[in-house]
N, C-alpha and C positions, 0 to 999 in steps of 0.2 A: 802866527800859530794856526794850524789847521786842525779841525776835528773831522775825522772820516767815520761816517756811520756805515758799517760794513759787516761782511761775513765772508767766510772762506769759500766763495764761489768764483767762477771765472770773472764775472763782472766786478766782484769785490776786489779781486786781485789786481785788476787793471790800474786803478788810481793808486793803489798801494805801491805797485812797482814804480809808478811815476814819482810819487813822493820820495821813495827811497833813491831813485836815480838823481833827483834834484837835491838830495841831502837836506831836506827841509824838516823843521820840527813839526811833528804832528802826533796826535793821539787817535787811537781807534776806539770808537764806542760800538761795542758789539750789538748788532741787531740779529738775534738768533731766529732765522727764518724757519728752522725746524720746529720752533715753538710758536710760530705765528706772530713774533714780536713786530714784524713789519706792518701789522694791522693796528698797532697801538695808535690811538688818536693823536698822541703827541708826535709820533713819527710821521703821521699823515700831514701834519702842518709843515714838515720839512720836505717830504717827498710825496707829492700829490698822487703818484701812481702806486704808492705802497710798495716800492721796490728799493732794494739796496743796489748800489751805494748812493750816499749823499755826502756832500762836502760842505763844511762851514768854514769860511775864510774870515777870521776875526778881524783882520786888518781892514777889510772892506765891509764887514758886517753883512755877509752875503751867503745865502744858502743856495746850493746848486745840486740838482739831481740829474740822472742819466750819465753813465760812465764815460761815454765818448765826449760828451759836453765837458765833463770834469777834466779829461785829458787835454782837450783843446784849450780850456780856460787856463790851466796850469802852464801849458806850453807857451801860450801867448803872454801870460803875465810875466813869466820868468825867462822868456825868450830862449828856450832850449827845446830840442827834439821836434821842432816844426819850422820849416823854412819860412823866411819872411816874404819872399816874392810871391805874388798871387798865383802864378802857374805852378810853381813848385809846392806851395802850400796846399793847393787843392789836389795835387797829385797824391799827397799823403792823406788828406781828408777823405778822398774817395775810397781808399782802402780801409779807413776806419768805418765808413758807412757800409762797406762790403761786409765787414765783420758784424756790425749791428743788424743789418738787414738780412744777411744770409747765413754766415757761419754760426753765429749764436743761436738763432732760431732753429736751424736744421740740425745742428749737433745736439741742441737741447731736446728737441723732439725725439731724436734717435735715442738719446739717453733715457728719456721718459718711458718710451715703449719697450726699450731693452730691459728695463728694470721692473716693468709692470708685471703683476701676477698673472693677468690674462694676456697672453701673447696674441697679437693681431698681425698675422703674416703680411697683409697688405701694407699696414703702417710701417712695419719694420723694413720691408723692402723699399718703400717709397723714401723713407728718410735715410736709409743706408745708401741707396743709389745717389741721392742728392748730395749727401755728405762726401761720398767718394768723388763726385764731380767737382765739388768745392776744393777738395784736396788737390785735384788736378789743376785747378786754376792757380792755386798757390805754388804748386810745383813748377808750372810753366813760368810764373813770375820770377821765382827764385832760380830758374835756369839762366836768367838774364842778369839778375842783380844779387848782391850779397844780402840785402834786406828787402822786406816787403815793398817798401816805397822807392827803393833805389840803392845807392851806394852807402847811405847813412842809416844808422839806427834811429828810429823815430817813434812817435806815439802809435803809428800803424803796427809796429812790431809789438808794442805793449798791449794793444787792443786784441791782437790775434793770438799771441803766444798762450795766454791762460786758457783759451778754448781748445787749443791743440793739446795742452796739458790735461785738461778735463776729459777730452775725447778718449785719451789713452788710459788715464788713471781712474777717473770716476765712472766713466761709461764703458770701460774695459774693451775698447775697440783697438784693433791692431792696424797700424799704418805700415804697409808693406815697403820694406827698404828698396826692393828692386824697382818699384813703381814710383816711389816718392822719396828717393834718396836725398835730394836737395832740401826738401822740406824737413826731413828728419835731421839733417846736418844743421840747418838753421835753428831748429828747435833745441838741439843739444847745445849749440853755441850760445843762444840766448839764456838757456838754463844755467849756464856757468857764470853769468853775471852776478856780481855780489848783491846788487839791488834786488834781483829776482829771488835769490836765495833768502834774503832778509824779508822780502814780502811773503814768501811761503812760510817762513818761520813765524811771522806775525800771527798766522792762523794755525800754528803747530802742524804745518804740512812740510813735506820734503819732496825732492824730485821723484822719489819712488812712490809718493803718495801716502807713506806711512806717517802716523802721528809721532812727533818727536817726544 
């Protein structure tokens, strides 16, 4: 049994999708970041950076924080959604790091400044330009492969999809179909997966972003 300490953010969705894909028993313990619950001292013992998500694996009596680490842990433990061979494995891992180091921070900063009361044109342009560049990186990759890491659906797709969802739904950004058609097709295809719909439903979200 797993306990996922989480909230309905892109990073919170990532391991939720993975647990649903694996059809594993788990419970969600909501950490409401809108109320600052991530700063509770008890949660700090689980997640040293005061960030969601965190995972507890009762079988191994083990707590783990950082969403990409959780994805990799579950993939390796259950031997699914991550290749076993070293070269193929790290081909997937590099795209997970691409999300963690670039997509998440850049999309997140764009969303922050987009929603801020005080608009800062320089910041908006900086993060909009970089986010657009990253969309181009993914479009190029998906012009060669069906999924982010290649021909198979993996944790790389689970890492990136929630951020593309957030980019459009929460941050109200438009991804132009003429420029990023393959990315949008990939996004729509992943969004139709049962596990993804169940993960969204766990946080009362849907593909159009509306609360159920």
